[in-house]
C-alpha positions in Angstrom: -19.4 -29.0 105.3 -19.3 -32.5 106.7 -16.2 -34.0 108.4 -15.1 -36.2 105.4 -15.1 -33.3 103.0 -13.0 -31.1 105.3 -10.5 -33.9 105.7 -10.2 -34.3 101.9 -9.7 -30.6 101.4 -7.0 -30.6 104.1 -5.2 -33.5 102.5 -5.3 -31.7 99.1 -3.8 -28.6 100.6 -1.1 -30.6 102.4 -0.3 -32.3 99.0 0.0 -28.9 97.3 2.3 -27.7 100.1 4.6 -30.7 99.7 4.8 -30.2 95.9 5.7 -26.5 96.4 8.4 -27.5 99.0 9.8 -30.1 96.6 10.0 -27.6 93.8 11.8 -25.1 96.1 14.3 -27.8 97.1 14.9 -28.7 93.5 15.8 -25.1 92.7 18.2 -25.0 95.6 19.8 -28.3 94.6 20.2 -27.0 91.1 22.5 -24.3 92.3 25.1 -26.9 93.6 26.9 -27.4 90.3 27.2 -23.6 89.9 28.6 -23.3 93.4 31.0 -26.2 92.8 32.4 -24.5 89.7 32.9 -21.3 91.7 34.8 -23.3 94.4 36.8 -25.2 91.9 37.8 -22.1 90.0 39.2 -20.5 93.2 41.6 -23.5 93.6 43.9 -21.7 91.2 43.9 -18.5 93.2 47.4 -18.0 94.6 46.1 -16.3 97.7 44.5 -19.5 98.8 46.2 -22.6 100.1 45.7 -25.8 98.2 47.5 -29.1 97.6 46.4 -30.5 94.3 49.3 -32.5 93.1 49.9 -36.0 91.6 52.3 -36.7 94.4 50.2 -37.7 97.5 50.6 -36.1 100.9 49.6 -38.3 103.9 46.4 -37.9 105.8 46.2 -37.7 109.6 44.3 -41.0 109.5 47.4 -42.7 108.0 49.7 -41.0 110.6 47.4 -42.4 113.3 47.9 -45.9 112.0 51.7 -45.2 111.9 51.7 -44.1 115.5 49.7 -47.2 116.5 52.2 -49.5 114.8 55.1 -47.7 116.7 53.3 -48.1 120.0 52.6 -51.8 119.3 56.4 -52.4 118.8 57.7 -50.1 121.5 55.3 -51.7 124.1 55.1 -55.2 122.8 52.1 -57.2 124.1 50.2 -54.1 125.2 48.7 -52.9 122.0 49.0 -55.9 119.7 45.8 -56.8 117.8 46.4 -60.5 118.4 47.8 -62.5 121.3 51.5 -62.2 121.8 53.3 -65.0 123.7 56.8 -66.4 123.8 56.0 -69.0 121.1 54.9 -66.4 118.4 56.8 -63.3 119.6 59.6 -63.6 117.1 57.2 -64.0 114.1 54.7 -61.4 115.3 57.1 -58.6 116.2 59.2 -59.4 113.1 56.1 -59.0 110.9 55.1 -55.8 112.7 58.6 -54.3 112.2 58.5 -55.2 108.5 55.1 -53.5 108.1 56.3 -50.5 110.0 59.3 -50.2 107.8 57.1 -50.2 104.7 54.7 -47.7 106.2 57.4 -45.3 107.4 59.6 -45.4 104.4 56.6 -44.7 102.1 55.6 -41.7 104.2 59.1 -40.3 104.5 59.4 -40.7 100.7 56.2 -38.8 100.1 57.3 -36.0 102.4 60.7 -35.6 100.9 59.3 -35.7 97.4 56.6 -33.3 98.3 59.2 -30.7 99.4 61.4 -31.4 96.3 58.5 -30.7 93.9 56.7 -28.0 95.8 59.8 -25.9 96.5 61.7 -26.9 93.3 64.6 -28.3 95.3 67.5 -30.4 93.9 66.8 -34.1 93.6 67.4 -35.8 96.9 66.8 -39.4 95.7 63.5 -39.5 97.6 62.8 -43.2 97.7 66.4 -44.1 98.8 66.3 -41.3 101.4 62.9 -42.6 102.7 64.2 -46.1 103.2 67.5 -45.0 104.7 65.8 -42.7 107.2 63.2 -45.4 108.0 66.0 -47.8 108.9 67.6 -45.1 111.1 64.4 -44.7 113.0 64.0 -48.5 113.4 67.6 -48.6 114.7 66.6 -46.1 117.4 63.7 -48.1 118.7 65.7 -50.0 121.4 67.0 -46.7 122.7 63.6 -45.0 122.6 62.1 -48.0 124.4 64.6 -47.8 127.2 64.2 -44.1 127.7 60.4 -44.5 127.7 60.8 -47.2 130.4 62.4 -44.5 132.6 59.5 -42.2 131.9 57.0 -44.9 132.9 59.0 -45.7 136.1 59.3 -42.1 137.0 55.5 -41.7 136.6 54.9 -44.7 138.8 57.4 -43.5 141.5 55.7 -40.1 141.8 52.1 -41.1 141.6 50.5 -42.9 144.6 47.3 -43.3 142.5 49.0 -45.5 139.9 48.4 -49.2 140.8 50.7 -50.6 138.2 53.0 -49.9 135.3 50.4 -51.5 133.0 47.8 -48.9 134.1 50.3 -46.1 133.2 51.1 -47.5 129.8 47.5 -48.1 128.9 45.8 -45.0 130.3 48.1 -42.1 131.1 47.9 -39.3 128.4 51.4 -38.0 129.4 53.0 -41.3 128.5 51.2 -41.4 125.1 52.3 -37.9 124.3 55.9 -38.5 125.4 56.0 -41.8 123.3 54.9 -39.9 120.2 57.3 -37.1 120.9 60.3 -39.4 121.3 59.6 -41.0 117.9 58.8 -37.6 116.2 61.9 -36.1 117.7 64.0 -38.8 116.0 62.4 -38.0 112.7 63.0 -34.3 113.4 66.7 -35.0 114.0 66.8 -36.8 110.6 65.4 -33.7 108.9 62.2 -35.5 107.8 59.8 -32.7 106.7 56.3 -32.3 108.0 55.7 -35.8 109.3 57.0 -35.3 112.8 54.7 -32.2 113.1 51.7 -34.1 112.0 52.5 -36.8 114.6 52.9 -34.3 117.4 49.6 -32.6 116.5 47.8 -35.9 116.4 49.0 -36.6 120.0 48.0 -33.0 120.9 44.5 -33.5 119.6 44.1 -36.7 121.7 45.8 -35.6 124.9 45.8 -31.8 125.1 49.6 -31.9 125.4 51.4 -29.9 122.7 55.1 -30.9 122.4 57.0 -29.6 119.4 59.1 -32.5 117.9 62.2 -30.3 118.1 62.1 -30.1 121.9 65.0 -32.0 123.6 63.8 -34.0 126.6 65.9 -36.1 128.9 64.9 -39.4 130.6 62.5 -39.8 133.5 60.3 -37.1 132.2 56.8 -36.9 133.7 53.7 -35.0 132.6 51.1 -35.3 135.3 47.5 -35.0 134.1 48.8 -33.0 131.1 45.9 -31.0 129.7 47.1 -27.7 128.4 50.8 -28.4 128.5 52.8 -26.6 125.8 56.5 -27.3 125.1 58.2 -25.2 122.4 60.6 -26.2 119.6 63.8 -25.1 121.2 63.0 -26.1 124.8 65.6 -28.2 126.5 64.6 -30.4 129.4 67.0 -32.3 131.6 66.7 -35.6 133.6 64.0 -36.4 136.1 61.8 -33.3 135.4 58.1 -33.4 136.4 55.5 -30.9 135.1 51.8 -30.6 135.7 48.8 -29.5 133.7 48.7 -26.1 132.1 52.4 -25.5 132.1 53.9 -23.5 129.2 57.5 -23.6 128.1 57.2 -21.0 125.5 58.7 -18.0 123.6 58.5 -14.4 124.4 56.2 -12.2 122.2 57.9 -11.8 118.8 57.6 -9.2 116.0 55.6 -9.7 112.8 58.7 -10.8 110.8 59.7 -13.3 113.6 59.3 -16.3 111.2 62.4 -15.4 109.3 64.4 -13.5 111.9 64.1 -16.1 114.7 63.8 -19.4 112.8 66.3 -21.9 114.1 67.3 -19.7 117.1 66.8 -20.6 120.8 63.5 -19.1 121.8 62.3 -21.4 124.5 63.6 -22.1 128.1 66.0 -24.6 129.4 64.9 -26.8 132.4 67.8 -28.4 134.2 67.7 -31.8 136.1 65.3 -32.6 138.9 63.0 -29.6 138.5 59.3 -29.6 139.4 56.9 -27.2 137.7 53.4 -27.0 139.1 50.2 -26.4 137.2 49.4 -23.2 135.4 53.0 -21.9 135.4 54.4 -20.1 132.3 58.1 -19.9 131.6 59.2 -18.0 128.5 62.3 -17.1 126.6 65.4 -18.7 125.1 67.7 -17.2 127.7 65.6 -18.4 130.6 67.2 -21.3 132.6 65.5 -23.0 135.5 68.4 -24.3 137.7 68.6 -27.9 138.8 66.5 -29.1 141.7 64.3 -26.0 141.7 60.6 -25.9 142.3 58.3 -23.6 140.4 54.9 -23.1 142.1 51.5 -23.0 140.5 50.5 -20.0 138.3 54.0 -18.5 138.3 55.1 -16.3 135.4 58.8 -16.3 134.6 60.8 -14.6 131.9 64.2 -14.7 133.7 66.5 -17.4 135.0 66.3 -19.1 138.4 69.4 -20.4 140.2 69.7 -24.0 141.2 67.9 -25.2 144.4 65.4 -22.3 144.3 61.7 -22.4 145.1 59.6 -19.8 143.3 56.0 -19.0 144.4 53.5 -16.3 144.1 52.2 -14.5 147.2 49.2 -15.9 148.9 46.1 -14.4 147.2 43.3 -12.8 149.2 40.0 -14.7 149.2 36.6 -13.1 149.6 34.0 -15.0 151.6 30.4 -13.9 150.8 27.5 -14.6 153.0 23.9 -13.2 153.1 24.2 -9.4 153.0 27.9 -9.1 153.7 31.3 -10.5 152.9 34.7 -10.8 154.5 38.2 -10.8 153.1 40.9 -13.2 154.1 44.3 -14.6 153.3 44.3 -17.8 151.2 46.4 -19.5 153.8 
C-alpha cells in the first residue's frame, strides 16, 4: 500500500474515533439534567443545610466591599480610590460616609430580618433597627480611629524593621486584622447577628489571624507577623499587649453538648496590661489570667493563671547534631 493510501486510511480511522468520542460525551452531558434534578430535590431534605429564601443573605464579596469602605474612612487618604486633598476632603469623605451608611444599614437589616424569619422571632422593625445600628457604628468611628492609631504607634515603637507608619498601615496584616476586629466588635456589641462573624472570617482568610468579634481588646495592641493567631470569643486583653505568630488564646476541651451548656460563659483567658506572648504559645481556659507585665516564652502551654511580673519559659530542649556515621547530643543553649 502506497503512502497516500495509508494516510487516507489513518485519517478515516481518526475521524471515526472523534465521532465515537463525541457520542460518548453527548451521553455524559445528557445525564446532567437528571443529576440536577437529584441535587434540587435534596434541597428540601431537612438533614442538609440550605438557605433558599426570598429575603437575601449577604455574600462574602459584599462584606469585603463593606470592609474596604470602612478602611477608606478610618484611614482617610490611604485607601481612597481617587486623590484626597484638603480641597476635596469634606466632599469626598462625606460621600464615603453616606455610601457606608447605606451599605451597612442594608446589610444589618438583611441580617436582622433573616433571623426574624428563619427563627420565627417577634418583629423587631428590621429596617428601623438596621438604620439605627448603622448610625451607632458610624458614631463609633472617631473612637475606633483613635484606638487604631494607638495600635499603629505601638507596632511602630516595637518593630525596628518598620520604616514608617505608612508602611504599617498599608502592609502589616496584624493592623488589618485589628481594624476589622474593632469594627466587628462594635457590631457584636450592638447584637447584630452573623455580619461581624463574616467580617472576622474574611480577615482571617486574608491574614491567617482569627479573632472572634466578641473578644475585648484594649489599646496599643500588637500582633507581630500574625499567621496562626487565634483569639476566642470571651478573651479579654488589656492595654499594651504584644503577641506573636502562632499564639492561641483558646478554650479548654469541651464536652459534646458544650454549645448549649457554655454559650455566653467565660471560656477564654484574660491577658492583663503590658504582657508579651511569644510565638507558638497556647493559653487556655476562662479562669486563666496572665498577670500584668508578664512574659510568656515561645511554645509554652498554659491552663492556669500566672502572677504579675512573671516570666514563663520551657526548659531548654536537647539538640541532636548528626554527622557522617555518628551523632552527638547537646543542650539548645
